C-alpha positions as a Python dict, from the first residue, in 0.01 Angstrom:
ca = {
    (1, 'M'): (0, 0, 0),
    (2, 'R'): (19, -366, 124),
    (3, 'E'): (-361, -390, 149),
    (4, 'L'): (-389, -259, -221),
    (5, 'R'): (-128, -500, -343),
    (6, 'Y'): (-330, -785, -186),
    (7, 'L'): (-653, -659, -323),
    (8, 'F'): (-527, -632, -691),
    (9, 'S'): (-349, -970, -657),
    (10, 'L'): (-686, -1133, -576),
    (11, 'L'): (-849, -939, -858),
    (12, 'V'): (-597, -1048, -1115),
    (13, 'S'): (-521, -1411, -1005),
    (14, 'S'): (-801, -1538, -780),
    (15, 'K'): (-1086, -1762, -913),
    (16, 'R'): (-1329, -1625, -660),
    (17, 'K'): (-1662, -1497, -762),
    (18, 'Y'): (-1612, -1163, -592),
    (19, 'V'): (-1339, -1000, -380),
    (20, 'D'): (-1439, -796, -72),
    (21, 'P'): (-1257, -449, -94),
    (22, 'S'): (-1398, -346, 249),
    (23, 'R'): (-1065, -341, 433),
    (24, 'A'): (-896, -127, 156),
    (25, 'V'): (-1180, 109, 126),
    (26, 'E'): (-1187, 170, 501),
    (27, 'I'): (-815, 259, 505),
    (28, 'L'): (-868, 488, 206),
    (29, 'K'): (-1161, 658, 366),
    (30, 'D'): (-959, 731, 688),
    (31, 'A'): (-656, 849, 473),
    (32, 'F'): (-871, 1089, 264),
    (33, 'K'): (-1107, 1220, 539),
    (34, 'S'): (-1144, 1596, 513),
    (35, 'N'): (-1235, 1837, 786),
    (36, 'D'): (-1543, 1966, 633),
    (37, 'S'): (-1687, 1616, 590),
    (38, 'Q'): (-1813, 1693, 233),
    (39, 'Q'): (-1885, 1398, 2),
    (40, 'Q'): (-1621, 1350, -274),
    (41, 'D'): (-1706, 1234, -613),
    (42, 'V'): (-1518, 972, -820),
    (43, 'S'): (-1311, 1218, -990),
    (44, 'E'): (-1178, 1385, -669),
    (45, 'F'): (-1135, 1045, -507),
    (46, 'T'): (-937, 913, -799),
    (47, 'H'): (-720, 1220, -808),
    (48, 'K'): (-635, 1193, -440),
    (49, 'L'): (-569, 806, -470),
    (50, 'L'): (-326, 849, -753),
    (51, 'D'): (-145, 1124, -575),
    (52, 'W'): (-118, 911, -272),
    (53, 'L'): (7, 606, -462),
    (54, 'E'): (269, 826, -648),
    (55, 'D'): (398, 952, -324),
    (56, 'A'): (415, 604, -181),
    (57, 'F'): (602, 477, -483),
    (58, 'Q'): (827, 774, -494),
    (59, 'I'): (947, 711, -133),
    (60, 'K'): (993, 344, -208),
    (61, 'A'): (1193, 419, -531),
    (62, 'E'): (1426, 672, -360),
    (63, 'E'): (1503, 413, -93),
    (64, 'E'): (1590, 133, -336),
    (65, 'R'): (1773, 336, -595),
    (66, 'D'): (2126, 258, -671),
    (67, 'G'): (2279, 564, -837),
    (68, 'E'): (2011, 579, -1094),
    (69, 'K'): (1712, 807, -1130),
    (70, 'P'): (1431, 641, -940),
    (71, 'K'): (1131, 516, -1147),
    (72, 'N'): (783, 564, -1037),
    (73, 'P'): (533, 323, -1182),
    (74, 'M'): (241, 558, -1126),
    (75, 'V'): (403, 813, -1339),
    (76, 'E'): (482, 566, -1621),
    (77, 'L'): (132, 434, -1609),
    (78, 'F'): (-94, 737, -1566),
    (79, 'Y'): (110, 1038, -1693),
    (80, 'G'): (151, 1164, -2051),
    (81, 'R'): (280, 1479, -2225),
    (82, 'F'): (136, 1733, -2451),
    (83, 'L'): (274, 2018, -2653),
    (84, 'A'): (105, 2358, -2614),
    (85, 'V'): (157, 2593, -2921),
    (86, 'G'): (10, 2906, -2995),
    (87, 'V'): (34, 3297, -3007),
    (88, 'H'): (30, 3526, -2709),
    (89, 'E'): (-4, 3901, -2787),
    (90, 'G'): (164, 3846, -3128),
    (91, 'K'): (446, 3611, -3002),
    (92, 'K'): (463, 3246, -3091),
    (93, 'F'): (522, 3002, -2816),
    (94, 'E'): (568, 2626, -2758),
    (95, 'N'): (552, 2452, -2414),
    (96, 'T'): (583, 2083, -2332),
    (97, 'E'): (371, 1994, -2030),
    (98, 'M'): (300, 1674, -1835),
    (99, 'F'): (-63, 1572, -1745),
    (100, 'G'): (-227, 1298, -1532),
    (101, 'Q'): (-596, 1353, -1556),
    (102, 'Y'): (-687, 1553, -1858),
    (103, 'P'): (-994, 1788, -1788),
    (104, 'L'): (-1283, 1811, -2015),
    (105, 'Q'): (-1589, 2015, -2014),
    (106, 'V'): (-1913, 1836, -2103),
    (107, 'N'): (-2169, 2118, -2106),
    (108, 'G'): (-2288, 2202, -2456),
    (109, 'F'): (-2116, 1890, -2617),
    (110, 'K'): (-2297, 1568, -2739),
    (111, 'D'): (-2006, 1333, -2750),
    (112, 'L'): (-1648, 1275, -2613),
    (113, 'H'): (-1478, 1392, -2937),
    (114, 'E'): (-1651, 1723, -2929),
    (115, 'C'): (-1545, 1775, -2563),
    (116, 'L'): (-1175, 1687, -2684),
    (117, 'E'): (-1189, 1920, -2977),
    (118, 'A'): (-1289, 2211, -2754),
    (119, 'A'): (-1023, 2131, -2494),
    (120, 'M'): (-752, 2088, -2762),
    (121, 'I'): (-819, 2419, -2917),
    (122, 'E'): (-853, 2728, -2720),
    (123, 'G'): (-1027, 2990, -2943),
    (124, 'E'): (-891, 3334, -3025),
    (125, 'I'): (-886, 3561, -2711),
    (126, 'E'): (-843, 3932, -2736),
    (127, 'S'): (-578, 4044, -2492),
    (128, 'L'): (-669, 4331, -2261),
    (129, 'H'): (-319, 4440, -2187),
    (130, 'S'): (-217, 4526, -2549),
    (131, 'E'): (-287, 4860, -2702),
    (132, 'N'): (-312, 4689, -3045),
    (133, 'S'): (-568, 4441, -2920),
    (134, 'S'): (-367, 4147, -3075),
    (135, 'K'): (-549, 3824, -3065),
    (136, 'S'): (-413, 3513, -2871),
    (137, 'G'): (-478, 3142, -2885),
    (138, 'Q'): (-331, 2803, -2842),
    (139, 'E'): (-359, 2436, -2943),
    (140, 'H'): (-275, 2134, -2758),
    (141, 'W'): (-126, 1830, -2914),
    (142, 'F'): (-54, 1507, -2739),
    (143, 'T'): (319, 1394, -2791),
    (144, 'E'): (297, 1100, -2550),
    (145, 'L'): (-10, 909, -2427),
    (146, 'P'): (6, 711, -2099),
    (147, 'P'): (-89, 325, -2086),
    (148, 'V'): (-383, 453, -1879),
    (149, 'L'): (-544, 767, -2010),
    (150, 'T'): (-775, 935, -1766),
    (151, 'F'): (-1021, 1205, -1846),
    (152, 'E'): (-1167, 1420, -1584),
    (153, 'L'): (-1520, 1520, -1697),
    (154, 'S'): (-1641, 1846, -1538),
    (155, 'R'): (-2020, 1793, -1495),
    (156, 'F'): (-2065, 2099, -1266),
    (157, 'E'): (-2160, 2452, -1364),
    (158, 'F'): (-2193, 2761, -1135),
    (159, 'N'): (-2556, 2890, -1159),
    (160, 'Q'): (-2548, 3263, -1126),
    (161, 'A'): (-2913, 3300, -1028),
    (162, 'L'): (-2898, 3040, -754),
    (163, 'G'): (-2543, 3133, -656),
    (164, 'R'): (-2438, 2765, -630),
    (165, 'P'): (-2292, 2501, -859),
    (166, 'E'): (-2517, 2263, -1026),
    (167, 'K'): (-2460, 1911, -1175),
    (168, 'I'): (-2506, 1875, -1558),
    (169, 'H'): (-2725, 1580, -1651),
    (170, 'N'): (-2690, 1618, -2020),
    (171, 'K'): (-2632, 1300, -2226),
    (172, 'L'): (-2277, 1237, -2343),
    (173, 'E'): (-2203, 967, -2600),
    (174, 'F'): (-1863, 795, -2630),
    (175, 'P'): (-1744, 501, -2851),
    (176, 'P'): (-1597, 181, -2705),
    (177, 'C'): (-1273, 255, -2885),
    (178, 'L'): (-1165, 615, -2885),
    (179, 'Y'): (-916, 699, -3179),
    (180, 'M'): (-667, 958, -3061),
    (181, 'D'): (-473, 1004, -3395),
    (182, 'R'): (-638, 1338, -3461),
    (183, 'Y'): (-504, 1486, -3137),
    (184, 'M'): (-148, 1367, -3185),
    (185, 'H'): (133, 1610, -3261),
    (186, 'K'): (266, 1398, -3541),
    (187, 'N'): (-65, 1433, -3731),
    (188, 'R'): (-123, 1801, -3666),
    (189, 'E'): (-95, 1913, -4028),
    (190, 'I'): (-349, 1653, -4152),
    (191, 'T'): (-585, 1733, -3857),
    (192, 'R'): (-570, 2110, -3926),
    (193, 'L'): (-669, 2044, -4300),
    (194, 'K'): (-960, 1819, -4178),
    (195, 'R'): (-1076, 2087, -3919),
    (196, 'D'): (-1084, 2358, -4187),
    (197, 'E'): (-1295, 2120, -4410),
    (198, 'I'): (-1533, 2041, -4122),
    (199, 'K'): (-1559, 2409, -4049),
    (200, 'R'): (-1658, 2475, -4409),
    (201, 'L'): (-1911, 2186, -4420),
    (202, 'K'): (-2075, 2315, -4084),
    (203, 'E'): (-2113, 2664, -4221),
    (204, 'H'): (-2284, 2511, -4529),
    (205, 'L'): (-2493, 2283, -4299),
    (206, 'T'): (-2619, 2591, -4101),
    (207, 'V'): (-2746, 2755, -4429),
    (208, 'L'): (-2917, 2440, -4535),
    (209, 'Q'): (-3083, 2381, -4196),
    (210, 'Q'): (-3217, 2752, -4204),
    (211, 'R'): (-3366, 2687, -4542),
    (212, 'L'): (-3524, 2368, -4432),
    (213, 'E'): (-3667, 2538, -4128),
    (214, 'R'): (-3850, 2784, -4357),
    (215, 'Y'): (-4034, 2500, -4510),
    (216, 'L'): (-4105, 2309, -4194),
    (217, 'S'): (-4213, 2615, -3999),
    (218, 'Y'): (-4409, 2840, -4247),
    (219, 'G'): (-4610, 3142, -4164),
    (220, 'S'): (-4572, 3503, -4052),
    (221, 'G'): (-4766, 3469, -3726),
    (222, 'P'): (-4689, 3314, -3390),
    (223, 'K'): (-4795, 2968, -3515),
    (224, 'R'): (-4602, 2794, -3777),
    (225, 'F'): (-4692, 2493, -3988),
    (226, 'P'): (-4513, 2279, -4255),
    (227, 'L'): (-4570, 2447, -4583),
    (228, 'A'): (-4673, 2121, -4759),
    (229, 'D'): (-4951, 2074, -4494),
    (230, 'V'): (-5065, 2428, -4547),
    (231, 'L'): (-5102, 2365, -4935),
    (232, 'Q'): (-5283, 2035, -4852),
    (233, 'Y'): (-5529, 2210, -4626),
    (234, 'A'): (-5601, 2474, -4887),
    (235, 'L'): (-5663, 2207, -5152),
    (236, 'E'): (-5899, 2035, -4911),
    (237, 'F'): (-6091, 2352, -4846),
    (238, 'A'): (-6121, 2428, -5214),
    (239, 'S'): (-6242, 2082, -5302),
    (240, 'S'): (-6508, 2073, -5035),
    (241, 'K'): (-6874, 2103, -5148),
    (242, 'P'): (-6970, 2461, -5195),
    (243, 'V'): (-7251, 2607, -4981),
    (244, 'C'): (-7464, 2923, -5065),
    (245, 'T'): (-7559, 3021, -4712),
    (246, 'S'): (-7393, 3148, -4411),
    (247, 'P'): (-7309, 2882, -4153),
    (248, 'V'): (-7545, 3068, -3898),
    (249, 'E'): (-7843, 3147, -4129),
    (250, 'D'): (-8000, 2810, -4119),
    (251, 'I'): (-8020, 2788, -3748),
    (252, 'D'): (-8323, 2952, -3590),
    (253, 'T'): (-8225, 3080, -3239),
    (254, 'S'): (-8563, 3261, -3162),
    (255, 'A'): (-8804, 2964, -3174),
    (256, 'P'): (-8788, 2659, -2961),
    (257, 'P'): (-8662, 2350, -3113),
    (258, 'S'): (-8925, 2155, -3309),
    (259, 'G'): (-8990, 1791, -3267),
    (260, 'P'): (-9212, 1550, -3077),
    (261, 'L'): (-9285, 1629, -2734),
    (262, 'V'): (-9241, 1367, -2466),
    (263, 'T'): (-9499, 1351, -2212),
    (264, 'Q'): (-9493, 1180, -1876),
    (265, 'P'): (-9786, 1106, -1667),
    (266, 'M'): (-9795, 1263, -1326),
    (267, 'Q'): (-10033, 1175, -1041),
    (268, 'S'): (-10213, 1470, -883),
    (269, 'T'): (-10151, 1525, -522),
    (270, 'M'): (-10514, 1506, -472),
    (271, 'E'): (-10499, 1126, -523),
    (272, 'H'): (-10266, 1080, -236),
    (273, 'Q'): (-10483, 1302, 6),
    (274, 'G'): (-10783, 1094, -18),
    (275, 'P'): (-11128, 1192, -185),
    (276, 'S'): (-11190, 1563, -220),
    (277, 'S'): (-11510, 1744, -123),
    (278, 'S'): (-11499, 1929, -462),
    (279, 'S'): (-11743, 1803, -720),
    (280, 'E'): (-11470, 1850, -999),
    (281, 'P'): (-11348, 1509, -1127),
    (282, 'Q'): (-10994, 1422, -1062),
    (283, 'S'): (-10775, 1402, -1361),
    (284, 'N'): (-10409, 1308, -1448),
    (285, 'Q'): (-10164, 1609, -1534),
    (286, 'R'): (-9900, 1579, -1782),
    (287, 'S'): (-9569, 1764, -1786),
    (288, 'V'): (-9372, 1863, -2102),
    (289, 'I'): (-9000, 1754, -2122),
    (290, 'H'): (-8785, 1893, -2390),
    (291, 'K'): (-8473, 1711, -2514),
    (292, 'P'): (-8262, 1972, -2701),
    (293, 'F'): (-7972, 1730, -2773),
    (294, 'T'): (-8186, 1499, -2958),
    (295, 'Q'): (-8421, 1756, -3110),
    (296, 'S'): (-8168, 2003, -3244),
    (297, 'R'): (-8006, 1813, -3536),
    (298, 'I'): (-7763, 1933, -3792),
    (299, 'P'): (-7939, 1993, -4118),
    (300, 'P'): (-7830, 1704, -4359),
    (301, 'D'): (-7700, 1958, -4627),
    (302, 'L'): (-7471, 2127, -4391),
    (303, 'P'): (-7096, 2032, -4461),
    (304, 'M'): (-6877, 1885, -4189),
    (305, 'H'): (-6599, 2118, -4271),
    (306, 'P'): (-6575, 2482, -4386),
    (307, 'A'): (-6619, 2512, -4755),
    (308, 'P'): (-6619, 2797, -5008),
    (309, 'R'): (-6958, 2958, -5091),
    (310, 'H'): (-6906, 3011, -5462),
    (311, 'I'): (-6645, 2851, -5679),
    (312, 'T'): (-6677, 2759, -6048),
    (313, 'D'): (-6553, 2450, -6206),
    (314, 'E'): (-6294, 2639, -6404),
    (315, 'E'): (-6165, 2816, -6087),
    (316, 'L'): (-6146, 2476, -5904),
    (317, 'T'): (-5956, 2313, -6180),
    (318, 'V'): (-5698, 2587, -6205),
    (319, 'L'): (-5662, 2605, -5815),
    (320, 'E'): (-5629, 2234, -5779),
    (321, 'G'): (-5362, 2223, -6054),
    (322, 'C'): (-5158, 2498, -5889),
    (323, 'L'): (-5190, 2360, -5528),
    (324, 'H'): (-5092, 2004, -5653),
    (325, 'R'): (-4796, 2138, -5841),
    (326, 'W'): (-4684, 2360, -5555),
    (327, 'R'): (-4718, 2093, -5291),
    (328, 'T'): (-4503, 1853, -5517),
    (329, 'E'): (-4241, 2111, -5547),
    (330, 'V'): (-4227, 2188, -5185),
    (331, 'E'): (-4212, 1815, -5096),
    (332, 'T'): (-3924, 1775, -5352),
    (333, 'D'): (-3737, 2075, -5222),
    (334, 'T'): (-3783, 1962, -4858),
    (335, 'R'): (-3654, 1604, -4942),
    (336, 'D'): (-3352, 1737, -5132),
    (337, 'L'): (-3264, 1964, -4830),
    (338, 'Q'): (-3296, 1665, -4590),
    (339, 'D'): (-3077, 1449, -4816),
    (340, 'S'): (-2817, 1719, -4847),
    (341, 'I'): (-2802, 1765, -4462),
    (342, 'G'): (-2782, 1384, -4421),
    (343, 'R'): (-2494, 1363, -4651),
    (344, 'I'): (-2298, 1642, -4483),
    (345, 'H'): (-2354, 1484, -4144),
    (346, 'R'): (-2214, 1145, -4272),
    (347, 'T'): (-1920, 1327, -4442),
    (348, 'I'): (-1833, 1495, -4102),
    (349, 'E'): (-1875, 1170, -3907),
    (350, 'L'): (-1642, 993, -4154),
    (351, 'M'): (-1379, 1254, -4178),
    (352, 'Y'): (-1142, 1079, -3947),
    (353, 'S'): (-1223, 721, -4053),
    (354, 'D'): (-940, 664, -4289),
    (355, 'K'): (-665, 419, -4211),
    (356, 'L'): (-408, 684, -4119),
    (357, 'M'): (-625, 836, -3841),
    (358, 'T'): (-740, 505, -3694),
    (359, 'Q'): (-406, 388, -3550),
    (360, 'V'): (-402, 486, -3182),
    (361, 'C'): (-702, 321, -3013),
    (362, 'V'): (-791, 400, -2642),
    (363, 'I'): (-1027, 141, -2484),
    (364, 'L'): (-1256, 327, -2262),
    (365, 'F'): (-1360, 235, -1911),
    (366, 'I'): (-1625, 455, -1747),
    (367, 'Y'): (-1645, 491, -1369),
}
């Protein structure tokens, strides 16, 4: 305790560039050493440190009390209270509980508010011990927040396949200032109304996202494409220059490729062996070299892309008009859906931004 007081005094009052905490850390390491020698994470270390300090202050307070109830500064700094209200097997209940580190699950959530919402509301659970199968559930409402509010983030999940816990590395966002008004007991009625409104908006959002997905992933096969692109590709195909032959009819695979032959003089082996006794004159032999990649050329009238074989001007005019109109309609519908989804997201994000729900600000320190 003395070493911690000395360390914190230096942190608060000293003008040093840094303070060496080695001595205090070594004392804590020896005090918290376990038999299994397993490494402790920050949450476990903090939990043990706060318990240790609380016990130390409690002993000191009981020694110095003078007929009054001893005060423990650790309890006053780090402990708050919440009210648990709900229904269990058809019976309502209310319980006030004290908490130090408030546990939060992070798996499946993108920010700290989503973690808190899931922790404060325990969904309806069917009771297995009731013949009527009545539903049970509860809500937590903070009645008193401590000066130092600590959240214990559970970043481990048991892997059934591997048979061991695994750490969760998903990204979790949090604001510098966390407004806790929506979780306070005094604002429970307003919060419930806003939660119902958010639930309705999210249901509408799900419908809009499903409709948008049909536009962005169109098709009945395994491969899906944006519908606007499909219509554009069909328009490009219809507008291509028509051809009257099959794409394989103008390629003759039976005859060798035509074109100039390249000859290369080749000295006879007779020249290197000296004069021959034969009376036939020596002559140079030429070998024929074919160059298929330079001789096999695409006919100039063959289109670069597939094209319709027969299409009249009237048909092309009607088809182009329809495809242009349909593509414009699809783009308009897609843009309207995206705008509606964006508006709903902004409405949900600003649901608790009114002045009444931005009174209790908690400055976050992450360790």
